[in-house]
VODRENLUM-154464 format. One record per residue (C-alpha): residue number from 1; z, y, x. Coordinates in nm, 2 decimals, padded with zeros to 4 digits. Each point is the difference from the previous one (the first is absolute). Layout:
<pts>
+-----+--------+--------+--------+
!  nr !     up !  north !   east !
+-----+--------+--------+--------+
! NUM !      Z !      Y !      X !
...
+-----+--------+--------+--------+
</pts>
This chain:
<pts>
+-----+--------+--------+--------+
!  nr !     up !  north !   east !
+-----+--------+--------+--------+
!   1 !  12.98 !  05.08 ! -05.54 !
!   2 !  00.09 !  00.40 ! -00.11 !
!   3 ! -00.18 !  00.30 !  00.18 !
!   4 !  00.20 !  00.21 !  00.22 !
!   5 !  00.00 !  00.26 ! -00.23 !
!   6 !  00.39 !  00.13 !  00.05 !
!   7 ! -00.06 ! -00.07 !  00.40 !
!   8 ! -00.31 !  00.23 !  00.02 !
!   9 !  00.21 !  00.26 ! -00.26 !
!  10 !  00.32 ! -00.01 !  00.31 !
!  11 ! -00.25 !  00.09 !  00.26 !
!  12 ! -00.15 !  00.23 ! -00.16 !
!  13 !  00.35 !  00.18 ! -00.09 !
!  14 !  00.17 ! -00.06 !  00.34 !
!  15 ! -00.30 !  00.17 !  00.18 !
!  16 !  00.09 !  00.32 ! -00.18 !
!  17 !  00.30 !  00.03 !  00.27 !
!  18 ! -00.12 ! -00.26 !  00.26 !
!  19 ! -00.31 !  00.02 !  00.18 !
!  20 ! -00.23 ! -00.29 ! -00.15 !
!  21 !  00.30 ! -00.13 ! -00.19 !
!  22 !  00.10 ! -00.25 !  00.23 !
!  23 !  00.32 !  00.08 !  00.27 !
!  24 ! -00.18 ! -00.24 !  00.24 !
!  25 ! -00.40 !  00.04 ! -00.06 !
!  26 ! -00.01 ! -00.35 !  00.16 !
!  27 !  00.13 ! -00.14 ! -00.34 !
!  28 ! -00.34 !  00.12 ! -00.19 !
!  29 ! -00.21 ! -00.17 ! -00.11 !
!  30 ! -00.26 ! -00.15 ! -00.26 !
!  31 !  00.12 ! -00.07 ! -00.22 !
!  32 !  00.33 !  00.20 !  00.05 !
!  33 !  00.25 ! -00.18 ! -00.16 !
!  34 !  00.37 !  00.09 ! -00.11 !
!  35 !  00.23 ! -00.27 !  00.06 !
!  36 !  00.32 !  00.05 ! -00.17 !
!  37 !  00.21 ! -00.34 !  00.10 !
!  38 ! -00.02 ! -00.28 !  00.23 !
!  39 !  00.19 ! -00.34 !  00.00 !
!  40 ! -00.07 ! -00.24 !  00.29 !
!  41 ! -00.40 ! -00.07 !  00.01 !
!  42 ! -00.06 !  00.17 ! -00.35 !
!  43 ! -00.05 !  00.36 ! -00.10 !
!  44 ! -00.07 !  00.21 ! -00.31 !
!  45 ! -00.18 !  00.31 ! -00.04 !
!  46 !  00.11 !  00.33 ! -00.22 !
!  47 ! -00.32 ! -00.14 ! -00.24 !
!  48 !  00.19 ! -00.35 ! -00.06 !
!  49 ! -00.24 ! -00.20 !  00.21 !
!  50 !  00.17 ! -00.29 !  00.24 !
!  51 ! -00.12 ! -00.09 !  00.32 !
!  52 !  00.04 ! -00.29 !  00.23 !
!  53 !  00.09 !  00.22 !  00.35 !
!  54 ! -00.17 !  00.00 !  00.37 !
!  55 !  00.03 !  00.32 !  00.09 !
!  56 !  00.37 ! -00.04 !  00.06 !
!  57 !  00.04 !  00.41 !  00.07 !
!  58 ! -00.23 ! -00.04 !  00.24 !
!  59 !  00.15 ! -00.32 !  00.13 !
!  60 !  00.35 !  00.13 !  00.03 !
!  61 !  00.13 ! -00.22 ! -00.30 !
!  62 !  00.00 ! -00.35 !  00.19 !
!  63 !  00.31 ! -00.12 ! -00.20 !
!  64 ! -00.15 !  00.13 ! -00.34 !
!  65 !  00.05 !  00.34 ! -00.20 !
!  66 !  00.40 !  00.05 ! -00.05 !
!  67 !  00.10 ! -00.31 !  00.19 !
!  68 !  00.34 ! -00.08 ! -00.18 !
!  69 !  00.16 ! -00.07 !  00.29 !
!  70 ! -00.08 !  00.30 !  00.20 !
!  71 !  00.01 !  00.20 ! -00.34 !
!  72 !  00.37 ! -00.09 !  00.03 !
!  73 !  00.04 !  00.07 !  00.39 !
!  74 ! -00.08 !  00.37 ! -00.13 !
!  75 !  00.20 !  00.02 ! -00.30 !
!  76 !  00.31 ! -00.12 !  00.18 !
!  77 ! -00.07 !  00.25 !  00.27 !
!  78 !  00.03 !  00.27 ! -00.26 !
!  79 !  00.29 ! -00.10 ! -00.18 !
!  80 !  00.17 !  00.03 !  00.30 !
!  81 ! -00.10 !  00.36 !  00.09 !
!  82 ! -00.19 ! -00.05 !  00.28 !
!  83 ! -00.28 !  00.21 ! -00.05 !
!  84 ! -00.06 !  00.25 !  00.28 !
!  85 !  00.26 !  00.16 !  00.22 !
!  86 ! -00.18 !  00.19 !  00.25 !
!  87 !  00.20 ! -00.06 !  00.29 !
!  88 !  00.08 ! -00.28 !  00.26 !
!  89 ! -00.08 ! -00.40 ! -00.02 !
!  90 !  00.00 ! -00.23 ! -00.25 !
!  91 !  00.10 ! -00.34 ! -00.10 !
!  92 ! -00.32 ! -00.07 ! -00.16 !
!  93 ! -00.23 !  00.12 !  00.28 !
!  94 !  00.18 ! -00.22 !  00.27 !
!  95 ! -00.03 ! -00.30 ! -00.24 !
!  96 ! -00.35 !  00.03 ! -00.07 !
!  97 ! -00.09 !  00.05 !  00.40 !
!  98 !  00.21 ! -00.30 !  00.07 !
!  99 ! -00.22 ! -00.21 ! -00.24 !
! 100 ! -00.30 !  00.18 !  00.08 !
! 101 !  00.04 ! -00.09 !  00.37 !
! 102 !  00.11 ! -00.35 ! -00.03 !
! 103 ! -00.32 ! -00.05 ! -00.20 !
! 104 ! -00.28 !  00.11 !  00.22 !
! 105 ! -00.07 ! -00.06 !  00.34 !
! 106 ! -00.08 !  00.34 !  00.19 !
! 107 !  00.27 !  00.19 ! -00.19 !
! 108 !  00.27 !  00.07 !  00.23 !
! 109 !  00.10 !  00.31 ! -00.15 !
! 110 ! -00.18 !  00.21 ! -00.32 !
! 111 !  00.03 !  00.31 ! -00.18 !
! 112 ! -00.04 !  00.01 ! -00.38 !
! 113 ! -00.24 !  00.28 ! -00.16 !
! 114 ! -00.10 !  00.05 ! -00.35 !
! 115 ! -00.36 ! -00.08 !  00.01 !
! 116 ! -00.21 ! -00.21 !  00.21 !
! 117 ! -00.22 !  00.35 !  00.15 !
! 118 !  00.33 !  00.13 !  00.11 !
! 119 !  00.04 ! -00.32 !  00.22 !
! 120 ! -00.35 !  00.01 !  00.16 !
! 121 !  00.06 !  00.36 !  00.05 !
! 122 !  00.28 ! -00.06 !  00.20 !
! 123 ! -00.15 ! -00.34 !  00.21 !
! 124 ! -00.27 !  00.26 !  00.12 !
! 125 !  00.25 !  00.25 !  00.07 !
! 126 !  00.21 ! -00.23 !  00.26 !
! 127 ! -00.32 ! -00.19 !  00.12 !
! 128 ! -00.10 !  00.40 !  00.12 !
! 129 !  00.34 !  00.02 !  00.11 !
! 130 !  00.00 ! -00.29 !  00.19 !
! 131 ! -00.33 !  00.00 !  00.21 !
! 132 ! -00.02 !  00.38 !  00.04 !
! 133 ! -00.36 ! -00.07 ! -00.15 !
! 134 ! -00.16 !  00.18 ! -00.33 !
! 135 ! -00.28 ! -00.26 ! -00.09 !
! 136 !  00.02 ! -00.28 ! -00.25 !
! 137 ! -00.27 ! -00.25 ! -00.16 !
! 138 !  00.05 ! -00.10 ! -00.36 !
! 139 ! -00.26 ! -00.23 ! -00.18 !
! 140 ! -00.27 !  00.08 ! -00.24 !
! 141 !  00.10 ! -00.15 ! -00.32 !
! 142 !  00.39 !  00.05 !  00.05 !
! 143 !  00.21 !  00.20 ! -00.20 !
! 144 !  00.32 !  00.13 !  00.17 !
! 145 !  00.11 !  00.31 ! -00.17 !
! 146 ! -00.09 !  00.33 ! -00.12 !
! 147 !  00.14 !  00.19 !  00.30 !
! 148 ! -00.29 !  00.20 !  00.23 !
! 149 ! -00.06 ! -00.26 !  00.28 !
! 150 ! -00.03 ! -00.28 ! -00.23 !
! 151 ! -00.20 !  00.12 ! -00.34 !
! 152 ! -00.32 ! -00.09 !  00.11 !
! 153 ! -00.28 ! -00.26 ! -00.02 !
! 154 !  00.15 ! -00.23 ! -00.31 !
! 155 ! -00.29 ! -00.10 ! -00.20 !
! 156 ! -00.30 !  00.18 !  00.17 !
! 157 ! -00.34 !  00.12 ! -00.12 !
! 158 ! -00.25 ! -00.12 !  00.27 !
! 159 ! -00.14 !  00.35 !  00.01 !
! 160 !  00.36 !  00.11 !  00.14 !
! 161 !  00.00 ! -00.29 !  00.24 !
! 162 ! -00.32 ! -00.15 !  00.08 !
! 163 ! -00.11 ! -00.35 !  00.07 !
! 164 !  00.17 ! -00.26 !  00.13 !
! 165 !  00.02 !  00.06 !  00.39 !
! 166 !  00.21 ! -00.18 !  00.29 !
! 167 !  00.14 !  00.09 !  00.19 !
! 168 !  00.01 !  00.37 ! -00.13 !
! 169 !  00.29 !  00.20 ! -00.17 !
! 170 ! -00.10 !  00.15 ! -00.37 !
! 171 !  00.01 !  00.35 ! -00.10 !
! 172 !  00.36 !  00.13 ! -00.14 !
! 173 ! -00.09 ! -00.04 ! -00.36 !
! 174 !  00.33 !  00.23 ! -00.11 !
! 175 !  00.13 ! -00.11 ! -00.38 !
! 176 !  00.11 !  00.36 ! -00.07 !
! 177 ! -00.06 !  00.40 !  00.10 !
! 178 !  00.26 !  00.18 !  00.18 !
! 179 ! -00.03 ! -00.23 !  00.33 !
! 180 !  00.03 !  00.22 !  00.34 !
! 181 ! -00.33 ! -00.11 !  00.17 !
! 182 !  00.24 ! -00.09 !  00.29 !
! 183 !  00.14 ! -00.32 ! -00.15 !
! 184 ! -00.41 ! -00.13 ! -00.05 !
! 185 ! -00.03 !  00.02 !  00.37 !
! 186 !  00.33 ! -00.23 !  00.06 !
! 187 ! -00.10 ! -00.22 ! -00.25 !
! 188 ! -00.27 ! -00.29 !  00.11 !
! 189 ! -00.13 ! -00.24 ! -00.29 !
! 190 ! -00.07 ! -00.30 !  00.08 !
! 191 ! -00.10 ! -00.36 ! -00.17 !
! 192 !  00.23 ! -00.24 ! -00.07 !
! 193 ! -00.05 ! -00.32 !  00.17 !
! 194 ! -00.16 !  00.18 !  00.31 !
! 195 !  00.14 ! -00.03 !  00.35 !
! 196 ! -00.30 !  00.13 !  00.17 !
! 197 !  00.04 !  00.33 ! -00.22 !
! 198 !  00.37 !  00.02 !  00.13 !
! 199 ! -00.11 ! -00.04 !  00.36 !
! 200 ! -00.23 !  00.30 ! -00.07 !
! 201 !  00.24 !  00.21 ! -00.11 !
! 202 !  00.23 ! -00.07 !  00.27 !
! 203 ! -00.27 !  00.09 !  00.29 !
! 204 ! -00.03 !  00.37 ! -00.18 !
! 205 !  00.38 !  00.09 ! -00.09 !
! 206 !  00.35 ! -00.06 !  00.08 !
! 207 !  00.14 ! -00.16 ! -00.34 !
! 208 !  00.33 ! -00.03 ! -00.08 !
! 209 ! -00.03 ! -00.26 ! -00.26 !
! 210 ! -00.19 ! -00.19 ! -00.25 !
! 211 !  00.12 ! -00.02 ! -00.38 !
! 212 ! -00.13 ! -00.25 ! -00.24 !
! 213 !  00.02 ! -00.20 ! -00.24 !
! 214 !  00.03 ! -00.39 !  00.16 !
! 215 ! -00.19 ! -00.08 ! -00.34 !
! 216 ! -00.23 !  00.25 ! -00.14 !
! 217 !  00.15 !  00.03 ! -00.38 !
! 218 ! -00.15 !  00.32 ! -00.13 !
! 219 ! -00.34 ! -00.11 ! -00.03 !
! 220 !  00.10 ! -00.36 ! -00.10 !
! 221 !  00.10 ! -00.26 !  00.23 !
! 222 ! -00.16 ! -00.02 !  00.35 !
! 223 !  00.11 ! -00.21 !  00.25 !
! 224 !  00.05 !  00.00 !  00.38 !
! 225 ! -00.25 ! -00.19 !  00.19 !
! 226 !  00.15 ! -00.23 !  00.20 !
! 227 !  00.12 !  00.14 !  00.36 !
! 228 ! -00.06 !  00.35 ! -00.18 !
! 229 !  00.39 !  00.07 ! -00.03 !
! 230 !  00.10 ! -00.17 !  00.31 !
! 231 ! -00.27 !  00.25 !  00.21 !
! 232 !  00.13 !  00.29 ! -00.14 !
! 233 !  00.38 ! -00.10 !  00.14 !
! 234 ! -00.17 ! -00.11 !  00.31 !
! 235 ! -00.16 !  00.36 !  00.06 !
! 236 !  00.26 !  00.20 ! -00.13 !
! 237 !  00.22 ! -00.16 !  00.31 !
! 238 ! -00.29 !  00.08 !  00.21 !
! 239 ! -00.04 !  00.34 ! -00.07 !
! 240 !  00.34 !  00.10 ! -00.08 !
! 241 ! -00.05 !  00.13 ! -00.36 !
! 242 !  00.24 ! -00.12 ! -00.31 !
! 243 ! -00.12 ! -00.26 ! -00.25 !
! 244 !  00.11 !  00.10 ! -00.36 !
! 245 ! -00.08 ! -00.26 ! -00.29 !
! 246 !  00.01 !  00.19 ! -00.31 !
! 247 !  00.16 ! -00.25 ! -00.24 !
! 248 !  00.04 !  00.19 ! -00.30 !
! 249 ! -00.22 ! -00.23 ! -00.19 !
! 250 !  00.03 ! -00.31 !  00.21 !
! 251 !  00.36 !  00.07 !  00.03 !
! 252 !  00.27 ! -00.25 ! -00.20 !
! 253 ! -00.32 ! -00.13 ! -00.18 !
! 254 ! -00.12 ! -00.27 !  00.22 !
! 255 !  00.31 ! -00.07 !  00.13 !
! 256 !  00.35 !  00.08 !  00.04 !
! 257 ! -00.05 !  00.12 !  00.37 !
! 258 ! -00.38 !  00.17 ! -00.10 !
! 259 ! -00.31 ! -00.09 !  00.11 !
! 260 !  00.11 !  00.02 !  00.36 !
! 261 !  00.20 ! -00.30 ! -00.06 !
! 262 ! -00.29 ! -00.23 ! -00.14 !
! 263 ! -00.25 !  00.15 !  00.27 !
! 264 !  00.25 ! -00.04 !  00.33 !
! 265 ! -00.07 !  00.33 !  00.17 !
! 266 !  00.28 !  00.26 !  00.00 !
! 267 ! -00.11 !  00.33 ! -00.04 !
! 268 !  00.21 !  00.30 !  00.20 !
! 269 !  00.10 !  00.15 ! -00.33 !
! 270 ! -00.06 ! -00.07 ! -00.35 !
! 271 !  00.01 !  00.18 ! -00.33 !
! 272 !  00.06 ! -00.14 ! -00.34 !
! 273 !  00.03 !  00.13 ! -00.40 !
! 274 ! -00.12 ! -00.13 ! -00.32 !
! 275 !  00.17 ! -00.36 ! -00.05 !
! 276 !  00.30 !  00.06 !  00.22 !
! 277 !  00.16 !  00.18 ! -00.31 !
! 278 ! -00.20 ! -00.13 ! -00.25 !
! 279 ! -00.12 !  00.30 ! -00.20 !
! 280 !  00.27 !  00.22 !  00.13 !
! 281 ! -00.09 !  00.26 !  00.24 !
! 282 !  00.08 ! -00.11 !  00.37 !
! 283 ! -00.16 !  00.00 !  00.36 !
! 284 !  00.10 ! -00.14 !  00.30 !
! 285 ! -00.11 !  00.06 !  00.35 !
! 286 !  00.13 ! -00.29 !  00.24 !
! 287 ! -00.04 ! -00.12 !  00.35 !
! 288 !  00.08 ! -00.03 !  00.35 !
! 289 !  00.36 !  00.16 !  00.07 !
! 290 ! -00.13 !  00.18 !  00.31 !
! 291 ! -00.25 !  00.17 ! -00.21 !
! 292 !  00.19 !  00.07 ! -00.32 !
! 293 !  00.28 !  00.15 !  00.24 !
! 294 ! -00.24 !  00.30 ! -00.01 !
! 295 !  00.13 !  00.13 ! -00.30 !
! 296 !  00.36 !  00.04 !  00.17 !
! 297 ! -00.12 !  00.06 !  00.40 !
! 298 !  00.26 !  00.24 !  00.11 !
! 299 ! -00.33 !  00.22 !  00.19 !
! 300 ! -00.09 !  00.26 ! -00.24 !
! 301 ! -00.33 ! -00.09 !  00.17 !
! 302 ! -00.05 ! -00.31 ! -00.12 !
! 303 !  00.16 ! -00.03 ! -00.31 !
! 304 ! -00.18 ! -00.05 ! -00.31 !
! 305 !  00.12 !  00.16 ! -00.33 !
! 306 !  00.09 ! -00.23 ! -00.31 !
! 307 !  00.10 !  00.13 ! -00.30 !
! 308 !  00.04 !  00.04 ! -00.35 !
! 309 !  00.28 !  00.04 ! -00.27 !
! 310 ! -00.18 ! -00.31 ! -00.25 !
! 311 !  00.01 ! -00.23 !  00.31 !
! 312 !  00.18 ! -00.33 ! -00.08 !
! 313 !  00.11 !  00.14 ! -00.36 !
! 314 !  00.23 ! -00.20 ! -00.12 !
! 315 ! -00.18 ! -00.16 ! -00.29 !
! 316 ! -00.32 ! -00.07 !  00.16 !
! 317 !  00.21 ! -00.16 !  00.30 !
! 318 !  00.17 ! -00.22 ! -00.24 !
! 319 ! -00.30 ! -00.09 ! -00.18 !
! 320 ! -00.13 ! -00.10 !  00.37 !
! 321 !  00.30 ! -00.22 !  00.09 !
! 322 ! -00.03 ! -00.20 ! -00.32 !
! 323 ! -00.38 !  00.01 !  00.05 !
! 324 !  00.03 ! -00.19 !  00.35 !
! 325 !  00.30 ! -00.22 ! -00.07 !
! 326 ! -00.20 ! -00.13 ! -00.35 !
! 327 ! -00.33 ! -00.04 !  00.24 !
! 328 !  00.22 ! -00.22 !  00.25 !
! 329 !  00.22 ! -00.16 ! -00.28 !
! 330 ! -00.08 ! -00.43 !  00.08 !
! 331 !  00.05 !  00.00 ! -00.38 !
! 332 ! -00.29 !  00.23 ! -00.12 !
! 333 ! -00.24 ! -00.14 !  00.26 !
! 334 ! -00.20 !  00.31 ! -00.02 !
! 335 ! -00.28 ! -00.03 !  00.23 !
! 336 ! -00.08 ! -00.39 ! -00.10 !
! 337 ! -00.04 !  00.13 ! -00.38 !
! 338 ! -00.21 !  00.28 !  00.05 !
! 339 ! -00.24 ! -00.23 !  00.26 !
! 340 ! -00.03 ! -00.23 ! -00.27 !
! 341 ! -00.13 !  00.26 ! -00.23 !
! 342 ! -00.21 !  00.12 !  00.23 !
! 343 ! -00.16 ! -00.36 !  00.10 !
! 344 ! -00.07 ! -00.03 ! -00.41 !
! 345 ! -00.13 !  00.31 ! -00.03 !
! 346 ! -00.26 ! -00.04 !  00.29 !
! 347 ! -00.09 ! -00.35 ! -00.10 !
! 348 ! -00.08 !  00.17 ! -00.39 !
! 349 ! -00.24 !  00.25 !  00.13 !
! 350 ! -00.18 ! -00.22 !  00.22 !
! 351 ! -00.05 ! -00.20 ! -00.30 !
! 352 ! -00.11 !  00.28 ! -00.26 !
! 353 ! -00.21 !  00.24 !  00.27 !
! 354 ! -00.26 ! -00.23 !  00.07 !
! 355 ! -00.13 !  00.05 ! -00.38 !
! 356 ! -00.02 !  00.36 !  00.04 !
! 357 ! -00.34 ! -00.08 !  00.24 !
! 358 !  00.10 !  00.27 !  00.28 !
! 359 !  00.14 ! -00.06 !  00.35 !
! 360 !  00.38 !  00.01 !  00.03 !
! 361 !  00.30 ! -00.05 !  00.20 !
! 362 !  00.39 ! -00.05 ! -00.08 !
! 363 !  00.20 !  00.22 !  00.26 !
! 364 !  00.37 ! -00.14 ! -00.03 !
! 365 !  00.33 !  00.02 !  00.22 !
! 366 !  00.27 ! -00.14 ! -00.20 !
! 367 !  00.04 !  00.24 ! -00.33 !
! 368 ! -00.24 !  00.23 !  00.11 !
! 369 ! -00.37 ! -00.05 ! -00.09 !
! 370 ! -00.35 !  00.16 ! -00.06 !
! 371 ! -00.33 ! -00.16 ! -00.09 !
! 372 ! -00.26 !  00.18 !  00.17 !
! 373 ! -00.39 ! -00.04 ! -00.14 !
! 374 ! -00.16 ! -00.09 !  00.32 !
! 375 !  00.02 ! -00.36 !  00.20 !
! 376 !  00.21 !  00.02 !  00.27 !
! 377 !  00.36 !  00.12 !  00.08 !
! 378 ! -00.01 !  00.36 !  00.12 !
! 379 !  00.06 !  00.07 !  00.33 !
! 380 !  00.02 !  00.39 ! -00.02 !
! 381 ! -00.09 !  00.29 ! -00.23 !
! 382 ! -00.36 !  00.02 !  00.14 !
! 383 ! -00.06 ! -00.41 ! -00.11 !
! 384 !  00.15 !  00.11 ! -00.37 !
! 385 ! -00.22 !  00.38 ! -00.01 !
! 386 ! -00.30 ! -00.22 !  00.04 !
! 387 !  00.03 ! -00.32 ! -00.18 !
! 388 !  00.26 !  00.04 ! -00.27 !
! 389 ! -00.14 !  00.09 ! -00.37 !
! 390 !  00.26 !  00.32 ! -00.04 !
! 391 ! -00.19 !  00.05 ! -00.35 !
! 392 !  00.08 ! -00.35 ! -00.13 !
! 393 !  00.33 ! -00.02 !  00.12 !
! 394 !  00.12 !  00.29 ! -00.23 !
! 395 ! -00.17 ! -00.13 ! -00.31 !
! 396 !  00.22 ! -00.31 !  00.10 !
! 397 !  00.30 !  00.14 !  00.00 !
! 398 ! -00.05 !  00.27 ! -00.34 !
! 399 ! -00.11 ! -00.34 ! -00.16 !
! 400 !  00.29 ! -00.16 !  00.12 !
! 401 !  00.22 !  00.27 ! -00.14 !
! 402 ! -00.11 !  00.02 ! -00.34 !
! 403 !  00.07 ! -00.41 !  00.01 !
! 404 !  00.35 !  00.08 !  00.07 !
! 405 !  00.03 ! -00.01 !  00.39 !
! 406 !  00.06 !  00.27 !  00.20 !
! 407 ! -00.11 !  00.04 !  00.36 !
! 408 ! -00.08 !  00.38 !  00.10 !
! 409 ! -00.35 !  00.06 ! -00.13 !
! 410 ! -00.15 !  00.11 !  00.36 !
! 411 ! -00.20 ! -00.23 !  00.20 !
! 412 !  00.16 ! -00.20 !  00.30 !
! 413 !  00.35 !  00.11 ! -00.11 !
! 414 !  00.25 ! -00.31 !  00.08 !
! 415 !  00.14 ! -00.18 ! -00.29 !
! 416 !  00.35 ! -00.13 !  00.03 !
! 417 !  00.19 ! -00.30 ! -00.17 !
! 418 !  00.39 !  00.09 ! -00.04 !
! 419 !  00.25 ! -00.29 !  00.03 !
! 420 !  00.05 !  00.08 ! -00.38 !
! 421 ! -00.34 ! -00.17 ! -00.05 !
! 422 ! -00.01 ! -00.31 ! -00.14 !
! 423 ! -00.28 ! -00.29 ! -00.03 !
! 424 ! -00.06 !  00.09 ! -00.37 !
! 425 ! -00.07 !  00.34 !  00.12 !
! 426 ! -00.25 ! -00.13 !  00.28 !
! 427 ! -00.16 ! -00.25 ! -00.26 !
! 428 ! -00.02 !  00.34 ! -00.26 !
! 429 ! -00.16 !  00.20 !  00.27 !
! 430 ! -00.28 ! -00.26 !  00.09 !
! 431 ! -00.07 !  00.01 ! -00.36 !
! 432 ! -00.05 !  00.31 ! -00.06 !
! 433 ! -00.19 !  00.02 !  00.33 !
! 434 ! -00.25 ! -00.25 ! -00.13 !
! 435 ! -00.05 !  00.16 ! -00.32 !
! 436 ! -00.11 !  00.32 !  00.23 !
! 437 ! -00.20 ! -00.17 !  00.19 !
! 438 ! -00.24 ! -00.09 ! -00.30 !
! 439 ! -00.02 !  00.34 ! -00.09 !
! 440 ! -00.12 !  00.14 !  00.37 !
+-----+--------+--------+--------+
</pts>
């Protein structure tokens, strides 16, 4: 495999006009690779190297890069000159809404955004409008977007948040400068899978909502303990706050109805993104009609604003319609296919990793996976922080990239199998992994 010399040059050139050389600094990594094309589960960089891809646009390309059915729908829309009218309803947004609400259990109505971050922003606004309260609860190790209330406490240093405690809330570990101090006083960060800490916060504050990923998938794959999500539902009902599932990562990747259709717990509101439009930029906020109708409440004091010239942009909405149709198609059997591939990869890992001679645990939910270098399934971020070998994880990922298998080279980042992967891709990945294990 060639060195990434041209990728490095592109980064240096871009940095003359773009701070950091990348328009989303979450995309910057070591090595920083400039990809120029992707088809299915394979990507190629500007230096001519090819990779089997498990990064998948941070899990967005669930069907695979440039899925032909999705791209055909986009091209048809473009040829029919349905680009941006800027006024009135559109046929596409109505078709998408009907398909979506038929798929997701709690979706009585929805609004479309351009990103998942915008969707979580609106969800918090609705919760505050409904309850008349300002305080919210979020999870340590969860990522819910870039806006002030939630841009905090993902992969924190212990020096910033302290040791594990329960019940407690952890310090607001902001991801950004420029967040007003007042926001940190309204946001209460607790560990996932810890109902005692929810009780602790509820005793101190009037809470508008709990916002969480039902599986933490921005620190790998951290699943809910038995009874945890059910416990949150009960507390929301008892204390009058809204339960919001951030399914930007879990939604449509694990099931057509989102993870809520698997766990059987219905939130009040849900947010979606990533896999909804297979790599095209589209987000969704959906939920119970009595809450979604706050967007059109005739009382100005209750009405929640939603706006965006590019919301339901026709090309992205066409991509989302085509994605949902393919995901629901009995002909394609998308979920069965990716589940079989996930099982094949997981079993292969369980045979290979013991040869490394260190503790490991393969966490997987359907097509999403993460290998932890610790001896048990993690239950929260502190568990990972205390037990996972971060340095080994990064070395493992960088060596795998040299073998032509790409997952984002940062510790505990989720890997994503796409519908475009084949058994041969999985077997080649396992062969590359076996070679890397020997070098480690």
